[in-house]
MARMIVEX-878170 format. One line per 4 residues: number of its first residue (from 1); their letters; for each residue x, y, z of C-alpha. Coordinates in pm, 1 decimal. Example, Ala and Ser with C-alpha at 12.3 -4.5 7.8 and 13.67 -1.06 7.14 Angstrom:
<atoms>
1 = AS = 1230.0 -450.0 780.0 | 1367.0 -106.0 714.0
</atoms>
This chain:
<atoms>
1 = MIAR = 7.2 4.3 -5.9 | 132.3 348.1 -93.1 | 57.8 623.0 147.6 | 23.2 978.0 4.8
5 = AYTV = 39.2 1341.6 124.5 | 82.6 1660.3 -82.4 | 300.8 1965.7 -70.9 | 405.0 2249.4 -304.6
9 = AFQG = 716.2 2352.1 -502.5 | 743.3 2729.9 -567.1 | 817.0 2864.3 -915.6 | 790.3 3238.8 -879.5
13 = VEAK = 459.0 3317.0 -694.8 | 320.0 3007.2 -835.3 | 295.3 2695.8 -606.8 | 288.3 2373.5 -799.7
17 = LIEV = 122.0 2070.2 -628.8 | 378.9 1797.8 -543.5 | 260.2 1439.9 -445.2 | 463.4 1281.7 -179.3
21 = QCSL = 446.9 899.7 -199.3 | 574.0 656.0 73.4 | 634.3 285.8 36.2 | 723.3 34.0 290.9
25 = APGI = 872.4 -279.5 143.5 | 1039.6 -589.8 283.4 | 1414.0 -602.3 255.3 | 1727.4 -459.8 432.7
29 = PAFN = 1624.4 -151.8 617.5 | 1689.2 172.1 439.7 | 1547.5 525.3 396.2 | 1570.1 633.7 33.5
33 = MVGL = 1458.5 961.6 -119.8 | 1380.7 1001.2 -493.8 | 1226.3 1254.2 -721.0 | 1504.6 1514.0 -775.8
37 = PDKA = 1543.5 1645.9 -421.3 | 1799.1 1921.1 -331.9 | 2040.9 1892.0 -52.5 | 1789.6 2041.1 209.3
41 = VSES = 1526.7 1787.9 111.8 | 1771.9 1494.1 103.3 | 1859.8 1568.7 461.2 | 1498.5 1581.6 569.2
45 = KERV = 1495.0 1206.6 617.4 | 1729.8 1251.7 919.6 | 1506.1 1531.9 1075.4 | 1198.5 1312.3 1017.0
49 = RAAI = 1364.8 1008.5 1176.0 | 1461.1 1203.0 1486.7 | 1118.2 1381.5 1512.9 | 924.7 1042.0 1490.4
53 = TSMG = 1173.5 888.2 1745.7 | 1108.4 1178.8 1977.9 | 738.1 1079.3 1999.7 | 839.2 734.0 2125.5
57 = LALP = 784.2 555.3 1783.8 | 1046.8 351.9 1587.2 | 1081.4 345.6 1229.1 | 978.0 4.8 1077.5
61 = AKRI = 1260.8 -244.7 985.8 | 1181.6 -211.3 617.0 | 1285.5 -34.8 299.8 | 1130.5 308.3 316.2
65 = TINL = 1105.6 489.9 -18.6 | 986.7 843.0 -45.8 | 908.9 956.9 -412.6 | 839.2 1322.5 -489.8
69 = SPAD = 622.2 1345.1 -794.9 | 648.2 1478.1 -1066.9 | 1004.6 1344.8 -1062.4 | 1149.7 1590.0 -1315.5
73 = LLKE = 1086.7 1903.1 -1113.4 | 1363.0 2021.0 -870.2 | 1236.9 1998.3 -517.8 | 1403.7 2279.3 -290.2
77 = GSHF = 1353.4 2386.1 66.6 | 1305.3 2257.0 423.7 | 928.2 2269.9 398.2 | 920.9 1915.2 261.9
81 = DLPI = 989.5 1779.6 607.3 | 632.2 1776.2 722.6 | 469.4 1614.8 407.9 | 748.1 1337.5 412.3
85 = AMSL = 668.4 1269.4 784.4 | 289.0 1271.4 717.2 | 316.2 1014.8 422.1 | 551.0 803.7 639.2
89 = LAAM = 319.2 808.7 948.6 | 17.6 726.9 711.9 | 218.1 431.2 575.8 | 283.6 322.2 944.4
93 = DIIP = -89.8 338.4 1016.8 | -25.2 601.2 1278.4 | -261.7 845.8 1108.3 | -543.2 762.7 861.9
97 = KDEA = -429.0 726.6 497.9 | -725.3 908.4 362.0 | -679.4 1215.4 580.8 | -312.5 1245.7 496.3
101 = ARQV = -411.3 1219.4 114.6 | -640.6 1522.3 150.4 | -379.0 1765.9 296.0 | -134.4 1996.7 142.8
105 = CLGE = 158.0 2020.0 400.3 | 455.1 2233.2 467.2 | 682.4 2284.6 750.4 | 1026.6 2218.3 885.7
109 = LSLD = 1077.4 1976.6 1148.6 | 1314.6 2025.4 1445.6 | 1465.5 1715.7 1601.9 | 1228.5 1712.9 1894.8
113 = GTLV = 925.6 1729.3 1646.3 | 846.4 2099.1 1683.0 | 734.1 2254.4 1370.6 | 947.8 2542.8 1239.5
117 = PVVG = 797.9 2823.1 1034.0 | 870.0 2838.8 664.9 | 811.5 3081.6 397.2 | 529.7 3062.4 121.0
121 = ALPA = 222.3 2959.1 339.3 | 0.1 3214.9 162.0 | 60.0 3086.7 -204.7 | 59.0 2724.8 -59.6
125 = AMAA = -289.8 2788.5 82.4 | -400.9 2927.6 -259.2 | -278.5 2609.1 -431.3 | -462.7 2394.0 -172.1
129 = AEAD = -789.3 2582.3 -218.7 | -768.7 2522.0 -593.6 | -720.6 2152.9 -548.1 | -1001.0 2145.0 -272.1
133 = FGLV = -756.3 2016.7 -13.1 | -690.9 2130.2 350.3 | -360.9 2286.2 446.2 | -132.5 2180.9 745.5
137 = CPKS = 141.0 2417.6 838.1 | 332.7 2533.9 1146.5 | 137.0 2720.0 1412.0 | 321.3 3058.4 1348.9
141 = CGSE = 219.7 3037.5 964.7 | -147.8 2961.4 1035.2 | -272.3 3314.6 1045.9 | -111.0 3389.4 722.0
145 = AAWV = -249.5 3095.2 535.6 | -587.8 3160.7 683.3 | -634.3 3465.4 478.3 | -741.2 3234.9 187.3
149 = GAVQ = -1082.7 3164.0 325.6 | -1159.7 2874.9 96.5 | -919.4 2639.5 259.7 | -930.6 2480.4 616.1
153 = VTAP = -594.2 2551.4 778.1 | -469.6 2321.2 1051.5 | -173.0 2470.8 1233.9 | -15.4 2245.9 1500.7
157 = NSLL = 277.5 2336.1 1712.9 | 442.4 1987.8 1675.9 | 428.7 1666.7 1498.2 | 262.5 1494.8 1805.5
161 = DLVN = -10.6 1759.8 1808.5 | -88.2 1684.9 1445.1 | -103.2 1303.3 1512.3 | -338.1 1356.1 1798.7
165 = HFNG = -550.1 1592.2 1586.7 | -598.3 1329.3 1309.8 | -663.5 1051.7 1561.3 | -930.6 1261.9 1737.1
169 = RKVL = -744.5 1280.8 2082.4 | -700.8 1660.4 2061.3 | -875.2 1831.2 1780.9 | -701.4 2166.2 1677.3
173 = SASE = -924.1 2470.7 1608.3 | -903.1 2628.6 1260.6 | -652.0 2917.3 1233.5 | -783.3 3270.7 1205.7
177 = PGEV = -652.5 3536.4 963.4 | -391.8 3771.9 1110.7 | -439.7 4150.1 1154.6 | -459.9 4394.5 877.5
181 = HTDI = -177.0 4641.1 915.0 | -211.8 5008.7 799.2 | 107.9 5199.2 850.0 | 27.9 5570.0 920.6
185 = STRD = 299.0 5790.1 781.6 | 407.8 6062.2 1004.4 | 587.6 6246.5 730.2 | 380.0 6516.0 576.6
189 = LRDV = 424.8 6718.2 254.6 | 343.3 7019.8 468.5 | 698.7 6997.2 615.9 | 846.3 7060.6 262.4
193 = KGQE = 917.5 7439.8 213.2 | 872.4 7569.4 -135.5 | 897.1 7318.3 -419.4 | 540.5 7380.1 -524.6
197 = KAKR = 598.7 7244.0 -879.2 | 759.4 6908.9 -737.3 | 465.5 6870.1 -508.8 | 221.1 6915.1 -795.3
201 = AMEI = 411.0 6671.6 -1014.9 | 418.9 6413.6 -725.0 | 38.6 6442.7 -694.9 | -1.4 6369.8 -1061.3
205 = AAAG = 245.2 6071.9 -1052.0 | 55.7 5924.4 -752.4 | -268.6 5972.6 -918.5 | -181.8 5793.1 -1236.4
209 = RHHF = 102.9 5563.5 -1113.9 | 345.5 5752.2 -1345.8 | 724.7 5702.9 -1334.5 | 879.5 6011.3 -1172.5
213 = FMIG = 1229.0 6151.1 -1203.2 | 1366.3 6428.7 -992.8 | 1712.0 6613.1 -1057.9 | 1853.6 6875.9 -832.1
217 = EPGA = 2142.0 6997.5 -620.6 | 2235.7 6815.9 -300.6 | 2001.7 6927.8 -13.9 | 1728.1 7049.3 -247.8
221 = GKSM = 1476.8 6813.3 -96.3 | 1453.9 6525.5 -344.4 | 1487.2 6258.4 -66.4 | 1257.0 6443.3 159.3
225 = LAAR = 984.5 6454.9 -109.5 | 1030.1 6089.3 -196.9 | 985.2 5987.9 166.6 | 646.8 6156.1 171.1
229 = LPGI = 515.9 5990.7 -133.3 | 355.4 5695.2 60.5 | 155.2 5943.9 263.1 | -50.1 6047.9 -54.4
233 = LPPL = -97.5 5697.3 -204.2 | -425.3 5519.3 -162.6 | -431.4 5193.6 39.6 | -408.7 4864.3 -132.6
237 = DPTE = -748.5 4703.3 -225.7 | -819.2 4348.7 -108.2 | -691.3 4193.6 -441.9 | -384.3 4405.4 -457.4
241 = ALET = -318.4 4335.1 -89.0 | -328.3 3952.7 -153.3 | -105.3 3978.3 -464.8 | 153.2 4180.0 -285.3
245 = SMIH = 133.9 3960.0 25.4 | 200.6 3640.5 -172.6 | 520.8 3789.2 -295.2 | 621.7 3908.8 59.0
249 = SLAG = 523.2 3563.9 188.2 | 782.7 3400.5 -34.1 | 1035.3 3657.1 91.0 | 951.5 3582.6 452.8
253 = MLEE = 843.2 3935.0 515.2 | 489.6 3890.3 659.1 | 493.0 3961.1 1038.7 | 277.7 3735.7 1257.6
257 = GGIS = 49.5 3650.8 956.9 | -76.3 4003.1 911.6 | -141.9 4158.0 578.0 | -62.2 4521.3 510.6
261 = RTRP = -295.1 4759.9 326.7 | -7.8 5010.8 288.0 | 165.2 5021.6 -47.4 | 517.7 4892.3 -46.2
265 = FRTP = 795.2 5161.3 -64.2 | 1135.6 4996.4 -142.2 | 1454.9 5188.0 -130.6 | 1753.7 4966.2 -230.5
269 = HHTA = 2105.5 5114.4 -200.4 | 2286.8 5199.3 -530.3 | 2533.5 4918.4 -459.7 | 2257.2 4654.2 -503.8
273 = SMAA = 2337.1 4378.2 -754.4 | 2137.4 4291.8 -1045.7 | 1987.5 3985.3 -870.8 | 1883.9 4192.2 -572.2
277 = IVGG = 1700.3 4434.4 -798.6 | 1520.6 4219.7 -1051.8 | 1542.3 3875.4 -874.1 | 1750.3 3571.5 -902.2
281 = GRNA = 2010.8 3406.6 -694.9 | 2037.2 3030.9 -615.8 | 1652.6 2988.6 -585.5 | 1550.2 3274.5 -815.8
285 = KPGE = 1402.9 3475.4 -529.6 | 1188.9 3788.2 -590.7 | 1389.0 4109.4 -635.7 | 1320.7 4468.4 -514.8
289 = ISLA = 1111.8 4535.9 -829.7 | 873.0 4243.6 -727.2 | 881.3 4340.0 -361.5 | 764.2 4685.6 -473.4
293 = HNGV = 468.5 4531.6 -676.2 | 158.7 4771.9 -649.0 | 385.5 5030.2 -468.2 | 690.5 5237.0 -523.4
297 = LFLD = 1057.6 5155.8 -600.5 | 1271.7 5467.7 -512.0 | 1622.5 5466.2 -647.1 | 1814.8 5748.3 -497.2
301 = EFPE = 2142.8 5846.2 -656.6 | 2004.8 5694.2 -983.6 | 2325.6 5737.3 -1191.7 | 2535.1 5565.3 -925.2
305 = FARA = 2369.0 5234.9 -988.3 | 2558.9 5000.6 -1207.7 | 2473.4 5049.6 -1575.8 | 2373.1 4688.6 -1625.9
309 = VLET = 2142.3 4703.6 -1340.0 | 1965.5 5023.2 -1466.5 | 1921.1 4868.0 -1816.9 | 1741.7 4560.6 -1668.6
313 = LRQP = 1456.9 4796.1 -1545.7 | 1357.1 4881.4 -1907.0 | 1136.9 4580.2 -1983.9 | 975.3 4537.4 -1641.1
317 = VETG = 876.9 4905.8 -1629.7 | 686.8 4847.6 -1962.4 | 539.6 4503.4 -1904.7 | 463.0 4503.6 -1525.2
321 = DVIV = 634.8 4141.6 -1483.1 | 984.9 4003.4 -1490.8 | 1099.1 3660.2 -1610.2 | 1411.7 3539.9 -1406.4
325 = ARAN = 1585.1 3289.9 -1632.3 | 1876.2 3094.3 -1473.5 | 2035.3 2764.6 -1556.8 | 1816.7 2587.9 -1312.0
329 = AHVR = 1514.4 2807.3 -1291.2 | 1292.2 3003.8 -1523.4 | 1015.1 3185.3 -1321.2 | 796.9 3483.8 -1352.6
333 = YPCK = 721.3 3754.4 -1093.2 | 478.4 4037.7 -1124.7 | 632.2 4380.6 -1074.9 | 380.1 4654.3 -1162.8
337 = FMLL = 541.3 4938.2 -959.6 | 592.9 5315.6 -970.4 | 952.6 5398.5 -1042.8 | 1080.6 5706.4 -854.4
341 = AAAN = 1435.3 5809.4 -915.6 | 1648.7 6102.6 -789.1 | 1973.9 6234.0 -924.6 | 2220.0 6511.8 -882.8
345 = PCKC = 2278.1 6719.8 -1207.0 | 2650.0 6622.4 -1207.9 | 2908.3 6439.5 -982.6 | 2981.8 6734.4 -766.5
349 = GFMT = 2610.9 6829.9 -774.3 | 2648.0 7202.4 -820.3 | 2653.3 7242.1 -1204.6 | 2370.6 7504.5 -1198.9
353 = DPER = 2543.0 7717.2 -920.9 | 2824.2 7915.0 -1097.1 | 2988.8 7999.3 -748.4 | 3018.4 7632.2 -654.8
357 = ACAR = 3038.1 7443.9 -976.9 | 3362.9 7262.3 -1083.1 | 3578.4 7373.1 -1365.1 | 3455.2 7096.9 -1594.7
361 = VPLC = 3097.1 7234.7 -1626.6 | 2896.0 7150.2 -1847.7 | 3089.1 6836.7 -1957.6 | 3079.2 6685.3 -1603.6
365 = GDEY = 2688.4 6699.0 -1617.1 | 2663.5 6530.9 -1960.9 | 2902.8 6252.1 -1848.5 | 2726.4 6205.0 -1507.9
369 = LGRI = 2366.5 6185.1 -1654.1 | 2509.6 6010.1 -1959.0 | 2521.5 5692.7 -1742.2 | 2145.1 5685.9 -1785.2
373 = SGPL = 2061.4 5566.5 -2138.1 | 1817.3 5743.5 -2342.1 | 1567.0 5458.4 -2366.3 | 1553.2 5430.9 -1992.8
377 = MDRF = 1509.8 5809.0 -1951.5 | 1234.4 5800.5 -2211.3 | 1040.3 5566.2 -1991.3 | 990.2 5827.6 -1719.3
381 = DIKV = 654.5 6007.1 -1760.3 | 742.6 6301.8 -1543.6 | 1077.7 6469.7 -1510.2 | 1106.3 6770.6 -1274.2
385 = EIPP = 1405.2 6988.1 -1167.7 | 1418.5 7048.7 -799.3 | 1577.3 7395.9 -747.0 | 1754.8 7493.2 -422.3
389 = VEVS = 1527.6 7617.1 -152.3 | 1581.6 7982.0 -79.5 | 1666.0 8072.4 281.8 | 1365.0 8296.5 288.5
393 = DLSQ = 1132.9 7985.0 225.4 | 1283.1 7817.6 526.9 | 1154.6 8085.1 756.8 | 801.9 8065.4 620.8
397 = PPAT = 525.1 7895.9 807.5 | 433.1 7543.6 705.1 | 204.7 7517.0 389.6 | -164.3 7511.8 459.5
401 = EGSA = -202.1 7197.3 235.0 | -71.1 6877.0 376.8 | -54.2 6514.9 267.2 | -409.8 6431.6 360.9
405 = DIAY = -549.0 6694.1 135.9 | -341.9 6573.1 -158.5 | -422.5 6201.2 -66.5 | -789.6 6292.1 -97.0
409 = RVAL = -775.4 6430.1 -450.7 | -548.1 6135.3 -544.6 | -809.3 5891.6 -424.5 | -1074.7 6055.7 -622.5
413 = AREI = -874.1 6040.8 -930.5 | -785.4 5670.4 -875.6 | -1161.2 5596.3 -814.2 | -1233.0 5764.2 -1155.8
417 = QRER = -969.3 5533.4 -1322.1 | -1086.5 5227.8 -1145.1 | -1438.5 5274.4 -1293.7 | -1295.8 5349.6 -1642.1
421 = FADY = -1089.9 5026.3 -1647.9 | -1341.6 4806.7 -1468.0 | -1402.0 4604.9 -1779.5 | -1022.6 4572.1 -1866.5
425 = EGMS = -826.8 4297.4 -1698.0 | -489.9 4398.4 -1556.8 | -566.1 4767.7 -1593.0 | -628.3 4989.8 -1291.2
429 = TNSD = -450.8 5337.2 -1368.6 | -385.1 5557.2 -1677.1 | -29.9 5443.5 -1687.9 | -161.8 5095.6 -1805.7
433 = AEGA = -354.2 5213.8 -2104.9 | -189.2 5199.8 -2450.6 | -281.6 5174.2 -2823.6 | -635.9 5233.3 -2933.9
437 = LLEV = -764.6 5250.5 -2577.5 | -534.2 5536.4 -2490.2 | -629.3 5730.1 -2789.1 | -996.6 5693.6 -2691.1
441 = IAEP = -973.3 5782.5 -2321.6 | -718.5 6071.2 -2377.3 | -856.6 6218.9 -2691.1 | -783.8 6592.3 -2654.1
445 = TTEG = -965.8 6885.4 -2788.4 | -871.5 7024.2 -3129.1 | -655.1 7294.7 -2953.6 | -497.7 7032.3 -2740.7
449 = RKLL = -424.9 6796.8 -3038.8 | -263.4 7092.0 -3235.0 | -32.9 7180.1 -2928.2 | 78.6 6821.6 -2881.8
453 = GDMA = 144.3 6785.2 -3262.8 | 337.0 7102.9 -3279.6 | 557.7 7007.4 -2969.3 | 606.3 6657.9 -3100.4
457 = EHFR = 734.1 6784.4 -3424.5 | 947.3 7061.3 -3268.9 | 1125.2 6828.3 -3015.4 | 1113.9 6507.7 -3239.8
461 = MSAR = 940.7 6314.7 -2965.9 | 945.0 5934.4 -2986.2 | 611.3 5752.7 -3000.5 | 666.0 5645.6 -2645.9
465 = AYHR = 714.1 6001.2 -2530.5 | 404.8 6112.2 -2716.9 | 187.6 5846.0 -2559.1 | 329.2 5916.9 -2213.7
469 = ILRV = 228.7 6291.8 -2242.7 | -121.9 6166.9 -2334.9 | -133.1 5938.5 -2009.0 | -18.6 6216.2 -1797.2
473 = SRTI = -260.9 6462.4 -1949.5 | -547.2 6219.0 -1890.6 | -453.3 6194.8 -1518.6 | -429.8 6584.6 -1480.1
477 = ADLE = -778.6 6590.2 -1632.6 | -891.5 6331.7 -1385.3 | -758.2 6535.8 -1087.8 | -967.1 6819.6 -1210.6
481 = GERI = -1271.9 6614.9 -1270.6 | -1272.9 6688.9 -1646.0 | -1410.3 6437.6 -1890.6 | -1214.2 6579.8 -2194.3
485 = VQRH = -845.3 6643.0 -2197.6 | -796.4 7014.1 -2258.4 | -516.1 7221.2 -2410.9 | -386.7 7327.7 -2072.0
489 = HIAE = -365.7 6968.0 -1950.6 | -145.7 6897.5 -2262.0 | 60.0 7202.0 -2187.2 | 122.9 7090.2 -1824.7
493 = SVSY = 187.8 6745.6 -1926.2 | 451.3 6850.4 -2183.7 | 617.0 7081.1 -1925.6 | 706.0 6770.0 -1723.1
497 = RFYR = 927.0 6654.6 -2000.8 | 1175.8 6929.6 -1955.8 | 1420.2 6820.4 -1678.3 | 1750.3 7021.2 -1732.7
501 = ESAS = 1922.4 7271.4 -1949.4 | 2203.2 7209.0 -2188.5 | 2530.0 7401.3 -2214.1 | 2380.5 7655.5 -2458.1
505 = GRAK = 2090.9 7731.1 -2212.1 | 1817.2 7578.3 -2425.2 | 1573.8 7339.1 -2240.3 | 1624.0 6986.9 -2343.8
509 = LG = 1324.5 6749.5 -2375.8 | 1364.2 6434.4 -2163.7
</atoms>
């Protein structure tokens, strides 16, 4: 008789069902593991042996064979301990075989039989729900998995508790979902003195999820503005919260099983590697762009990032997902994020200040910003120069309008977009629109169309830049509650394509 239990193997955010089969056959006693296990899975037989022994049970003097099916899929991770133990206990008639065969299990075993928490309980619960199975996981993972209401979650503290549960001696209660966390930002845009154009641009970027680039001297307030962006973003809706939490679950970032409604705000250092940003490594883990899914990825000191790392952002920014291809892995992660970048105008940072600039102006600025390729720069919807704050502005009282006021307008604009794209799968903001749909929703008036055409011809815009101006114009109109894109919406959108001045003093279109 073959005893069975089930578990999952993770490929990106997808959890693939794995059947764990256990056979007890006559012969010289042995404990063999087949089905392409990695080192951690191969070692699980020793943890399982010790855990079962700690309960006062002895392994049968037979040939024990564990098969992990499908056999051609690499099995990685310590979460295979529990399903291997489940199938073995079922084969030993310690727990009912039919009960074990209706469970998706994941968890690491300590030598005394205690269940150790593992990552990925949330996507595993999703897979269990689709297969109409129950889920067994460590107690500390139960509140995370319980967010998938369509699956019954059993979360014992030890292997002995699990055996008693299935034998009816100590029935465990079903796990309850963890708390919903909403992080309230104490950083308010009211604290930022001056920089009214930058605040306006940030409001537009937040309303339409537009990629935003800031350039300015050191100390002008770029990082200060960026830190206050989360305070004007709307909270995650339930679907977005579940999508984001599945990625964070795989990264082991969910605290006490709670799900956050606050949009992610990731700020990797400029020394981060390509694998850290886009994902990869030994097990093709999610990178910063995926951890920022449905939120913001802030890259400060943008030109200081390695050129190869920056170039890898070009495709994910457009498609909203990334495929991590490695020799032993080929996985897809979602990464629909808002890219926020900040840079100094040159290496010394004072190119626009004649009294403090170095002797290599303007060549130093062209070399420094030249580290950012044209195609990548073209993907920013909004580019704003952040001028130094005047001393007289610092002595002024705080602005009357704060983050709460701006967040209210952003929420109204997002609601307009949500209704607009309700019938389009995968679209929620104006930045998602393209092609014929964009032409329809952002069709400007005759005067606006003429202005856009004249500017496109004068500055020789790319087709991408042309469409990004339409998207931003549509968002500006939404903030004003306008149904039609007007000429002044086009004019304001075009103004955000100018981000610096050339050596001749003429504005350059970004």
